[in-house]
Structure formats: structure tokens, C-alpha cells
C-alpha positions as CSV (number, residue, x, y, z in Angstrom):
1,M,-4.3,18.3,25.3
2,L,-7.5,16.3,25.2
3,K,-7.4,12.8,26.7
4,L,-8.4,9.8,24.4
5,M,-9.1,6.2,25.2
6,I,-9.1,3.4,22.6
7,V,-11.3,0.4,23.4
8,D,-11.3,-2.8,21.2
9,D,-10.8,-6.5,22.0
10,E,-8.4,-6.9,19.1
11,L,-4.9,-5.9,20.0
12,L,-4.0,-5.4,16.3
13,M,-6.9,-3.0,15.8
14,R,-5.8,-1.0,18.9
15,I,-2.2,-0.7,17.7
16,G,-3.4,0.1,14.2
17,I,-5.5,3.0,15.4
18,R,-2.8,4.2,17.8
19,S,-0.2,4.2,15.1
20,M,-2.2,5.6,12.3
21,I,-1.7,9.3,13.0
22,D,0.3,11.6,15.3
23,W,-2.5,12.1,17.8
24,E,-0.7,14.9,19.7
25,A,-0.4,16.9,16.5
26,H,-4.2,16.9,16.4
27,G,-4.6,17.9,20.1
28,F,-5.2,14.5,21.6
29,R,-3.1,12.4,24.0
30,I,-3.8,8.6,24.3
31,A,-4.4,8.2,28.0
32,A,-5.3,4.5,28.0
33,E,-6.4,1.5,26.0
34,A,-8.7,-1.3,27.1
35,E,-9.8,-4.6,25.6
36,N,-13.4,-4.6,26.8
37,G,-16.1,-2.3,28.2
38,K,-15.7,-3.3,31.8
39,E,-12.0,-2.5,31.8
40,A,-12.6,0.8,30.0
41,L,-15.3,1.8,32.4
42,E,-13.0,1.4,35.4
43,L,-10.3,3.4,33.6
44,A,-12.7,6.1,32.5
45,Q,-13.9,6.7,36.1
46,T,-10.3,7.4,37.1
47,L,-8.9,9.1,34.0
48,R,-12.0,10.9,32.9
49,P,-11.2,11.0,29.2
50,D,-12.6,13.6,26.8
51,L,-13.1,11.1,23.9
52,I,-13.5,7.3,23.8
53,I,-13.2,5.4,20.5
54,T,-14.8,2.1,21.1
55,D,-15.7,-1.1,19.3
56,I,-19.4,-2.2,19.6
57,K,-19.1,-6.0,20.0
58,M,-16.7,-7.0,22.8
59,P,-16.6,-9.6,25.5
60,V,-17.6,-8.9,29.2
61,M,-19.2,-5.5,28.4
62,D,-20.0,-4.2,24.9
63,G,-19.6,-0.7,23.6
64,L,-23.2,0.2,24.0
65,Q,-23.2,-0.6,27.7
66,L,-19.9,1.2,28.1
67,I,-21.5,4.4,26.8
68,R,-24.6,4.0,29.1
69,E,-22.4,3.5,32.2
70,T,-19.7,6.0,31.5
71,S,-22.2,8.7,30.6
72,K,-23.5,8.5,34.2
73,T,-20.1,9.5,35.8
74,V,-18.1,11.3,33.0
75,A,-20.7,13.6,31.6
76,D,-18.5,15.6,29.2
77,C,-17.0,12.6,27.5
78,K,-17.7,12.1,23.8
79,Y,-17.8,8.7,21.9
80,V,-16.9,7.5,18.5
81,I,-18.1,4.0,17.5
82,L,-16.1,1.4,15.5
83,S,-18.3,-1.0,13.5
84,N,-18.4,-3.5,10.7
85,F,-20.8,-3.2,7.8
86,D,-23.2,-5.7,9.4
87,E,-23.5,-3.7,12.6
88,F,-25.5,-0.6,11.5
89,R,-28.4,-1.4,13.8
90,Y,-26.0,-1.1,16.8
91,V,-24.5,2.1,15.4
92,K,-28.0,3.7,15.3
93,E,-28.5,2.8,18.9
94,A,-25.1,4.1,19.8
95,L,-25.9,7.5,18.2
96,Q,-29.2,7.6,20.1
97,L,-27.1,7.0,23.3
98,G,-24.9,10.1,22.6
99,A,-22.1,8.9,20.3
100,I,-21.1,11.7,18.0
101,D,-19.8,9.7,15.0
102,Y,-18.8,6.3,13.8
103,L,-16.0,4.7,11.8
104,I,-16.2,1.6,9.6
105,K,-13.3,-0.6,10.6
106,S,-12.4,-1.7,7.0
107,E,-12.4,1.9,5.8
108,I,-10.3,3.7,8.6
109,T,-7.6,5.8,7.1
110,A,-5.3,8.5,8.5
111,D,-7.2,11.2,6.5
112,A,-10.6,9.9,7.9
113,L,-9.3,10.0,11.5
114,A,-7.8,13.5,11.0
115,E,-11.1,14.8,9.5
116,L,-13.1,13.2,12.4
117,L,-10.8,14.8,15.1
118,A,-11.0,18.2,13.4
119,G,-14.8,18.0,13.5
120,I,-14.8,17.1,17.2
121,R,-12.5,20.0,18.0
122,R,-14.9,22.4,16.1
123,K,-17.8,21.1,18.1
124,W,-16.0,21.7,21.4
125,E,-14.9,25.2,20.3
126,L,-18.5,26.2,19.1
127,G,-19.9,24.8,22.4
128,G,-17.7,27.2,24.3
129,S,-16.2,24.4,26.4
130,A,-13.5,25.4,28.8
131,K,-11.0,23.0,27.3
132,P,-7.3,23.9,27.1
133,N,-6.0,25.6,24.1
134,M,-5.4,22.4,22.1
135,L,-3.1,23.9,19.4
136,L,-0.9,25.6,22.0
137,T,-0.7,22.4,24.1
138,S,0.1,20.4,21.0
139,H,3.0,22.7,20.1
140,I,4.3,22.5,23.7
141,S,4.2,18.7,23.7
142,Q,5.9,18.6,20.3
143,S,8.6,21.1,21.4
144,L,9.2,19.0,24.6
145,S,9.7,15.9,22.5
146,H,12.1,17.7,20.2
147,L,14.1,19.1,23.1
148,K,14.5,15.7,24.6
149,E,15.6,14.2,21.3
150,S,18.1,17.1,20.9
151,L,19.4,16.5,24.4
152,Y,20.2,12.8,23.8
153,K,21.7,13.5,20.4
154,D,24.0,16.1,22.1
155,L,24.9,13.4,24.7
156,I,25.9,10.8,22.1
157,S,27.9,13.4,20.3
158,G,29.8,14.2,23.5
159,L,28.7,17.9,23.6
160,L,27.3,17.9,27.2
161,G,28.9,17.2,30.6
162,D,27.3,14.9,33.2
163,S,25.9,17.5,35.5
164,E,24.6,19.8,32.7
165,A,22.9,16.8,31.0
166,A,21.3,15.6,34.3
167,E,19.9,19.1,35.0
168,K,18.5,19.4,31.5
169,A,17.0,15.9,31.6
170,E,15.2,16.8,34.9
171,Q,13.9,20.0,33.4
172,L,12.5,18.1,30.3
173,Q,10.9,15.5,32.6
174,S,13.0,12.7,31.1
175,R,12.5,9.2,32.4
176,L,16.3,8.6,32.3
177,R,18.7,9.0,35.2
178,S,22.5,9.5,35.1
179,E,23.3,6.1,36.4
180,D,23.8,2.6,34.9
181,L,22.5,2.7,31.4
182,T,22.9,1.1,28.0
183,V,22.4,2.2,24.4
184,V,20.5,-0.1,22.0
185,K,20.5,0.6,18.3
186,L,17.7,-0.9,16.2
187,R,17.9,-1.1,12.4
188,I,15.2,-2.2,10.0
189,D,16.6,-4.8,7.7
190,R,16.2,-4.4,3.9
191,F,14.8,-1.0,4.4
192,A,15.1,0.0,0.8
193,S,12.4,-2.5,-0.1
194,I,10.2,-1.5,2.8
195,R,10.5,2.2,1.8
196,Q,9.1,1.4,-1.6
197,K,5.8,0.5,0.1
198,Y,5.5,4.0,1.5
199,V,5.2,7.2,-0.6
200,E,7.4,10.0,0.7
201,K,4.6,11.7,2.7
202,D,4.0,8.4,4.6
203,E,7.6,7.9,5.9
204,K,6.7,10.1,8.8
205,L,3.7,7.8,9.5
206,L,6.1,4.8,9.3
207,R,8.3,6.4,12.0
208,F,5.3,7.2,14.2
209,S,4.0,3.6,13.9
210,I,7.4,2.1,14.9
211,L,7.7,4.5,17.9
212,N,4.2,3.8,19.0
213,I,4.7,0.0,18.9
214,L,8.0,0.4,20.8
215,E,6.2,2.4,23.5
216,E,3.5,-0.2,23.6
217,I,5.7,-3.3,24.1
218,I,8.4,-1.9,26.4
219,P,7.2,-2.6,29.9
220,G,6.7,0.4,32.2
221,K,9.4,-0.7,34.6
222,W,12.0,0.5,32.1
223,R,13.2,4.0,32.5
224,K,13.9,4.8,28.9
225,E,13.9,7.3,26.0
226,L,13.5,6.6,22.3
227,V,15.4,8.6,19.7
228,V,14.8,8.6,15.9
229,E,18.1,8.6,14.0
230,S,16.4,8.0,10.6
231,S,13.4,6.2,9.2
232,S,15.4,3.0,9.4
233,E,17.4,3.4,12.6
234,Y,16.2,4.0,16.2
235,L,17.9,4.3,19.6
236,L,16.6,3.0,22.8
237,I,18.5,4.5,25.8
238,A,17.6,2.8,29.0
239,N,18.6,2.5,32.7
240,T,19.5,-1.1,33.3
241,L,17.8,-3.3,35.8
242,G,19.1,-6.3,37.8
243,D,20.5,-8.8,35.3
244,A,21.2,-6.3,32.6
245,R,22.4,-8.7,29.9
246,S,19.5,-11.1,30.3
247,D,16.8,-8.4,30.6
248,I,18.1,-6.5,27.6
249,A,18.2,-9.7,25.5
250,K,14.6,-10.6,26.5
251,L,13.4,-7.1,25.7
252,C,15.2,-7.0,22.3
253,G,13.8,-10.4,21.5
254,A,10.2,-9.2,22.3
255,I,10.8,-6.1,20.1
256,Q,11.9,-8.3,17.1
257,R,9.0,-10.7,17.4
258,T,6.4,-7.9,17.7
259,M,7.8,-5.9,14.7
260,K,7.7,-9.1,12.7
261,D,4.2,-9.9,13.7
262,F,2.6,-6.5,13.3
263,M,4.7,-4.8,10.6
264,N,6.4,-7.8,8.9
265,M,9.8,-6.3,9.5
266,S,13.1,-7.9,10.5
267,I,15.1,-5.9,13.0
268,T,18.8,-6.2,13.7
269,I,20.0,-4.8,17.1
270,G,23.3,-3.6,18.4
271,V,23.7,-3.3,22.2
272,S,26.4,-1.4,24.1
273,S,27.9,-2.4,27.4
274,V,26.5,-0.9,30.6
275,V,28.0,2.6,31.3
276,P,27.8,4.4,34.7
277,G,26.1,7.7,33.5
278,F,25.4,10.3,30.9
279,R,29.1,11.3,30.4
280,Y,29.8,7.9,29.0
281,M,26.9,7.9,26.6
282,K,29.0,8.8,23.6
283,A,31.2,5.7,24.2
284,A,28.1,3.6,24.6
285,Y,26.6,4.8,21.4
286,R,29.8,3.9,19.5
287,E,29.7,0.5,21.0
288,A,26.1,-0.1,19.9
289,D,27.0,1.2,16.5
290,N,30.1,-1.0,16.2
291,A,28.1,-4.0,17.4
292,L,25.5,-3.4,14.7
293,L,28.2,-3.2,12.1
294,R,28.9,-6.9,12.7
295,S,25.6,-7.7,11.1
296,F,27.5,-7.5,7.7
297,F,29.1,-10.8,8.7
298,A,26.4,-12.2,11.0
299,G,23.3,-11.6,8.8
300,Y,19.9,-10.3,9.5
301,G,17.8,-10.5,12.6
302,Y,20.5,-10.9,15.3
303,I,20.9,-9.2,18.7
304,L,24.6,-8.3,18.7
305,F,26.2,-7.3,22.1
306,F,29.4,-5.2,21.9
307,E,30.9,-7.1,24.8
308,D,30.7,-10.5,23.1
309,K,34.1,-11.7,22.0
310,V,34.2,-12.2,18.2
311,D,36.9,-13.0,15.7
312,C,37.2,-9.5,14.4
313,P,38.2,-8.9,10.7
314,N,41.6,-7.6,9.9
315,E,41.5,-3.8,10.0
316,E,45.0,-3.5,8.6
317,I,45.5,-2.7,4.9
318,I,46.1,-5.9,3.0
319,A,48.7,-5.5,0.3
320,P,47.2,-5.9,-3.1
321,E,47.8,-9.3,-4.8
322,P,50.7,-9.4,-7.3
323,S,49.7,-9.1,-10.9
324,E,50.5,-12.8,-11.4
325,A,47.9,-13.8,-8.9
326,N,45.3,-11.6,-10.5
327,E,46.0,-13.0,-13.9
328,S,45.7,-16.5,-12.5
329,K,42.3,-15.7,-11.0
330,D,41.2,-14.0,-14.2
331,L,42.2,-17.1,-16.2
332,A,40.3,-19.4,-13.8
333,L,37.2,-17.3,-14.1
334,R,37.5,-17.2,-17.9
335,R,37.6,-21.1,-17.9
336,V,34.5,-21.2,-15.7
337,L,32.6,-18.8,-17.9
338,D,33.7,-20.6,-21.1
339,S,32.5,-23.9,-19.6
340,N,28.9,-22.5,-19.3
341,N,28.6,-24.5,-16.2
342,E,26.6,-22.9,-13.3
343,A,27.8,-25.5,-10.8
344,K,31.4,-24.6,-11.5
345,L,30.5,-20.9,-11.3
346,T,28.9,-21.4,-7.9
347,E,32.0,-23.4,-6.7
348,F,34.3,-20.7,-8.0
349,L,32.4,-18.0,-5.9
350,I,32.5,-20.2,-2.8
351,D,36.3,-20.6,-3.1
352,F,36.5,-16.8,-3.7
353,R,34.6,-16.2,-0.5
354,G,36.7,-18.7,1.4
355,E,39.9,-16.9,0.4
356,L,38.5,-13.6,1.8
357,A,37.4,-15.3,5.0
358,A,40.9,-16.9,5.4
359,K,42.5,-13.4,5.1
360,R,40.0,-12.1,7.7
361,A,39.1,-9.3,5.2
362,N,37.1,-6.5,6.6
363,E,33.8,-5.2,5.1
364,R,35.5,-2.6,2.9
365,M,37.9,-5.1,1.5
366,I,35.1,-7.6,0.8
367,R,33.0,-5.1,-1.1
368,E,35.9,-4.0,-3.2
369,A,36.9,-7.6,-4.0
370,Y,33.3,-8.4,-5.2
371,V,33.1,-5.2,-7.2
372,G,36.4,-6.2,-8.9
373,L,35.0,-9.7,-9.6
374,A,31.8,-8.3,-11.1
375,E,34.0,-6.2,-13.4
376,M,36.0,-9.2,-14.4
377,V,32.8,-11.1,-15.2
378,G,31.4,-8.2,-17.3
379,A,34.7,-7.8,-19.2
380,H,34.3,-11.4,-20.6
381,M,30.8,-10.6,-21.9
382,S,30.1,-8.9,-25.2
383,Y,28.4,-5.5,-24.9
384,L,25.3,-6.7,-26.7
385,T,24.6,-9.7,-24.5
386,R,25.7,-8.3,-21.1
387,P,22.5,-8.0,-19.1
388,R,21.8,-5.2,-16.6
389,L,21.2,-6.7,-13.1
390,Q,18.2,-5.1,-11.6
391,V,18.6,-4.8,-7.9
392,A,16.4,-1.9,-6.9
393,D,17.4,-0.4,-10.3
394,K,21.1,-0.5,-9.5
395,L,24.0,-1.7,-11.5
396,P,26.0,-4.6,-10.0
397,Y,28.7,-2.5,-8.4
398,E,26.1,-0.1,-7.0
399,A,24.1,-3.1,-5.6
400,V,27.3,-4.6,-4.0
401,L,28.2,-1.3,-2.3
402,S,24.7,-0.8,-0.9
403,A,24.0,-4.4,0.2
404,E,23.7,-4.9,3.9
405,T,25.3,-8.3,4.5
406,W,28.1,-10.4,3.0
407,D,25.5,-13.0,2.0
408,D,23.7,-10.4,0.0
409,V,26.9,-9.2,-1.7
410,H,27.7,-12.8,-2.6
411,R,24.3,-13.5,-4.0
412,I,24.2,-10.3,-6.1
413,V,27.5,-11.1,-7.8
414,L,26.6,-14.8,-8.3
415,D,23.2,-13.8,-9.8
416,Y,24.9,-11.3,-12.1
417,A,27.5,-13.9,-13.2
418,T,24.8,-16.5,-13.8
419,L,22.8,-14.1,-16.0
420,C,25.9,-13.2,-17.9
421,L,26.7,-16.8,-18.4
422,A,23.2,-17.5,-19.8
423,A,23.2,-14.3,-22.0
424,D,26.6,-14.9,-23.5
425,S,25.9,-18.5,-24.4
426,G,22.7,-17.5,-26.2
427,S,20.6,-19.5,-23.8
428,T,18.2,-16.7,-23.2
429,E,17.3,-16.7,-26.9
430,Q,16.8,-20.5,-26.9
431,R,14.4,-20.4,-23.9
432,S,11.0,-18.9,-23.9
433,Y,10.0,-16.1,-21.6
434,A,7.7,-18.5,-19.7
435,D,10.7,-20.9,-19.2
436,M,12.8,-18.0,-17.9
437,A,10.0,-16.9,-15.6
438,V,9.7,-20.4,-14.1
439,E,13.5,-20.5,-13.5
440,M,13.2,-17.1,-11.7
441,M,10.4,-18.6,-9.5
442,H,12.5,-21.6,-8.5
443,R,15.4,-19.3,-7.6
444,Y,13.5,-16.6,-5.8
445,Y,10.4,-18.3,-4.4
446,A,11.3,-17.3,-0.8
447,E,11.2,-13.6,-1.7
448,D,8.4,-11.2,-2.5
449,I,8.3,-11.8,-6.2
450,S,5.5,-10.9,-8.5
451,L,4.6,-11.1,-12.2
452,Q,5.7,-7.5,-12.6
453,S,9.1,-8.0,-10.9
454,V,9.9,-11.2,-12.9
455,A,8.8,-9.5,-16.1
456,G,11.1,-6.6,-15.3
457,Q,14.0,-8.9,-14.6
458,I,13.7,-10.7,-18.0
459,N,12.8,-7.5,-19.9
460,V,9.3,-8.3,-21.1
461,N,5.9,-6.6,-20.8
462,P,4.0,-8.1,-17.8
463,S,0.7,-8.5,-19.7
464,Y,2.5,-10.3,-22.6
465,L,4.3,-12.6,-20.1
466,S,1.0,-13.4,-18.3
467,R,-0.7,-14.4,-21.6
468,I,2.1,-16.6,-23.0
469,F,2.8,-18.1,-19.6
470,K,-0.8,-19.4,-19.5
471,Q,-0.6,-20.6,-23.1
472,E,2.7,-22.5,-22.6
473,K,2.4,-23.8,-19.1
474,G,-1.3,-24.4,-18.8
475,E,-1.6,-22.5,-15.5
476,N,-1.3,-18.8,-14.6
477,F,1.8,-17.2,-12.9
478,I,0.3,-17.2,-9.4
479,S,-0.8,-20.8,-9.5
480,C,2.7,-21.9,-10.7
481,L,4.4,-19.9,-8.0
482,T,2.1,-21.2,-5.3
483,R,2.8,-24.8,-6.5
484,I,6.5,-24.3,-6.3
485,R,6.3,-22.8,-2.9
486,I,4.1,-25.5,-1.5
487,D,6.3,-28.2,-3.0
488,R,9.3,-26.7,-1.2
489,A,7.3,-26.4,2.0
490,K,6.4,-30.1,1.9
491,S,10.1,-30.9,1.6
492,F,11.0,-28.7,4.6
493,L,8.2,-30.2,6.6
494,E,9.3,-33.7,5.8
495,S,12.9,-32.9,6.9
496,R,11.5,-31.9,10.4
497,K,14.3,-29.4,10.8
498,F,12.1,-26.4,11.1
499,K,9.0,-25.2,12.9
500,V,5.9,-24.7,10.8
501,Y,6.1,-20.8,11.0
502,E,9.8,-21.0,10.0
503,V,8.8,-23.1,7.0
504,A,6.2,-20.5,6.0
505,D,8.9,-17.8,6.1
506,K,11.3,-19.9,4.1
507,V,9.0,-20.3,1.2
508,G,7.8,-16.7,0.9
509,Y,4.8,-16.6,3.2
510,H,5.4,-14.1,6.0
511,N,1.9,-14.5,7.4
512,Y,1.6,-17.9,9.1
513,T,-2.2,-18.0,9.0
514,Y,-2.3,-17.3,5.3
515,F,0.3,-20.0,4.6
516,S,-1.7,-22.6,6.5
517,K,-4.8,-21.6,4.6
518,I,-3.0,-21.9,1.2
519,F,-1.3,-25.1,2.2
520,K,-4.5,-26.8,3.2
521,K,-6.2,-25.6,0.0
522,V,-3.5,-27.1,-2.2
523,V,-2.5,-30.3,-0.2
524,G,-5.8,-31.1,1.5
525,V,-4.4,-31.1,5.1
526,S,-2.9,-28.5,7.4
527,P,1.0,-28.2,7.6
528,E,0.9,-29.8,11.1
529,D,-1.1,-32.7,9.9
530,Y,1.1,-33.2,6.8
531,R,4.2,-33.5,9.0
532,G,2.3,-35.8,11.3
């Protein structure tokens, strides 16, 4: 396995390159990273890397000087330069110093990196270098990782005893010990929408990116292993340190912040209690899984400890309501729908949720109750006017059954009922498509909506909607959405209840820097100055 060093003063660029491909599958192991040439030089003299991928312009010592100095002591090392379009004069000098290739930062792709590495391997092979058999080493490394993952999956399934597991862990050079440990289960929130951004072949890249970021941010003091359960769920199994609860909470918080900053993902986490060794890992896994299940009630982005005392839902089977009660509820719903009053509909749904909460209904009961309610709503609508609720192309009952939280379930049925209300009253025919689009913006401004998604929701061609929107409203779709979001941001800032980065997230801007730029462009001052 060839040793690689990545050198760049931008952390995001280092993580991006590190996470872009499975380096070991290409015969390279990332031995170190550095943020300037001086740090890289010191590491190179100790680690003696085979390949250094380095930026040109860096503080303390730039990439050119790094190549000059490293070449004196690590003669066999090869170099690839990272550059911007305006740095070609430096690239030429780097090639004269011995760099074998260069990459334009804005054009780096997984395919480009793979092609570059294949070329470097060919040069080594043609040169007769006494390097290890990279393909064989790569397969060995991959097999070792697979065997480790299989070991811990067997442990959480209860298939191995303590002594056998400890022996295998030692043989596989595992970092874990059969002593105090905890299981942490991490789940990517709203994964269905994230998956849409990746074509099928890139889901493997998504998993590699997440694992690389986890390896990057978990301090070396932790003896731990990472296990991929699926593209959306990951296990962190770790030996605990001194103050286990506090240390785990800090680590999980750091993971959540980093995943939000670098991949714009919300992570919900379930944490087991501390168990005394491998033989109890099955129980610890169940605890972490059960803790994570509470997110249906808690919502997204929480760290949920199994040992926390919570008011658990009723797991007993609740007797079905008598037919008189169902008839009474059906009559009440009919009156709300006949009134064509959205406020009354919202109030009805709030009361409906309150009744379920009072019964301490469990997740299954709640989903079934909302599916029944959606069916009752649909039964009151005529076939021709009943709209299809598009939630990831699912029908209402499908969306309810796949929703991750109670809040999501409630919102799905409320939205469906509201659309049915509008459709049955003929209001959709009385309003123009532009009016309906504006209504959708006011309702969903905090989400990742677009002209295409809104057009799909109201069943109109996106190009046609874009044209008539500009004609009727005097501004284009994006300008209107930006204005609505900034107006809401101003209200949040004036309330002083939220931090500026929280306001950005609440109005649909998940990148704080971009939000500040747009806010200043529209309002004339920064969000901080606006709030005073």
C-alpha cells in the first residue's frame, strides 16, 4: 500500500479530497494531512510518503518550497499540485521541480483522481520500482475491514462469546477491548431526500465520505470501530473514558455539527448505556436502537440516551373506539370540511393529536390513526377534485407510514386535508397558478423548494409557470421566494429569540455565509447589523 499525504491550508478541501474516493481500493493509504508546507515537511521526513498532493499557495511554507525541501530527504516521493486557474505560472515551476501532474481545484472529480492514480501506478510499475504489490495489499486491507465489520455484526447479533470475540478482535488488530464500552447509533435524518441527490453508483461514495469524516473528527484517544449498517445508519462502538456520559455527549455534538457544516446533514443519535464487555454488546445495540426510536416523538437532530427516563408510550393494545365515537369524529370532520375554514381544520388536527397524546399512544397506533384520518378526509372529497399529495411521489397513507417523526406525520395529513379542502371548494380553479405558487412559497419557504417542485405540486409545466408568474407578479419565482424568506428572517431577527445562523436555517438557507450575502444584498445591511 502506497503512502499518501494531502497538504492544503483549507480544511474543507482536505476533507473533500480525502472523501472523494476509496483510496485503499486504488492502492493508496492516507498517511497524514497537513495545513502548510512546514508541517508537511516535518511529517514527510518521518513518514516518508510515496505521493504528496499539495496546494501551491499556503501560509508559512508554500507548495513549491515543500517540493524543494522534501526532495532533498525523500528522494522517491512523487508530487501532484493543486492549483487555481490563475496559478499556471506556479504549476510550470512545480513541474520543473519534479511534480508529475497537477489538478485544477474547481475541476477535481472522483473520475479525475482515479485516472491520475492509475497513471501514477503505471509509472511506478514501468520504472521497476520495488514497491509492494499494490493490488494484493489493497485486497488484504479491504478483507481486513470486511472481517472486522463482520465480527462486530456477529457481536451485536449475539453470535459470539466474550473470549472468542476478544481473540478475533486481537487477530484483526481491532482498536476495541472487551471492557467498558458503549454503542452509538447514528441516523441521517430525511435520508430519502438526500438520496435523491446521489445516483445509485454514488451511494457508495456517500458512505465513504461519511466514514472518512467520522474518522477525521473522532479524537485519537478513543478506542473505537465504525460499522456501516446502511447508507443512512452507522454504528460507533467505543470503549468509554472517564466521564462516559459527558464525553459521549460532547463527541456526538461534535459529530452533528461537523456533518451539518460539511455535508448539510442533520444526524439523530441513539446511545446505549455502558456495558462491561463484548458479551453484552447485543444488549447495548438494542438499547441504542430503542433510544433512536424515540426520535419519532422527540424530532430530528437529538442525542437520545437510553438511560434517560422518559414518559414511554403505551405498548399495550388500546381497544378500538366504539362505532359511536368514530361516527362522532367523522361528523365533526365533515362539519370542518364543509365550513371550508383552514383555521378550523388546523384546530381539529391539533385536538386529534392531543387525544392521541393523552392516551400515550405508541408509534404504530399514531400512524394507523393518521392513516384512518386521511382516509376519512378523502372519503368526503369527490373523485374528480381529490388531489394526489406528492410527498416523494407517495400517496398520503404511504407518506404517513414512511415519515420519520410525529411532526412529519401530522404535517403530511394537514397538508393533504388542506389541499382537499381547496380542491373540493373549487378554490383551485378560482386562483391562478401564480397565486397557488405564492401560497406554496409562504407555506414551505423553510424547505428546499424550487420552481420545479412547486410546479409539480400544483400540476403545471415549470416553463409555463415561470412565464405566467413573471407576467402576473412582476418578478420571477426566485426573486419572490427570496423576498418572502428575507421578510421572515427580518421578523425572526427582530424577535431576538434565535441566533443568526439559526434564523438562516429557519428560512431555508442552510449555508450561513450565503444567507448573510443575500440578506445584505436585499436589505442593505448584514443580519447582525439589522438586529442591532
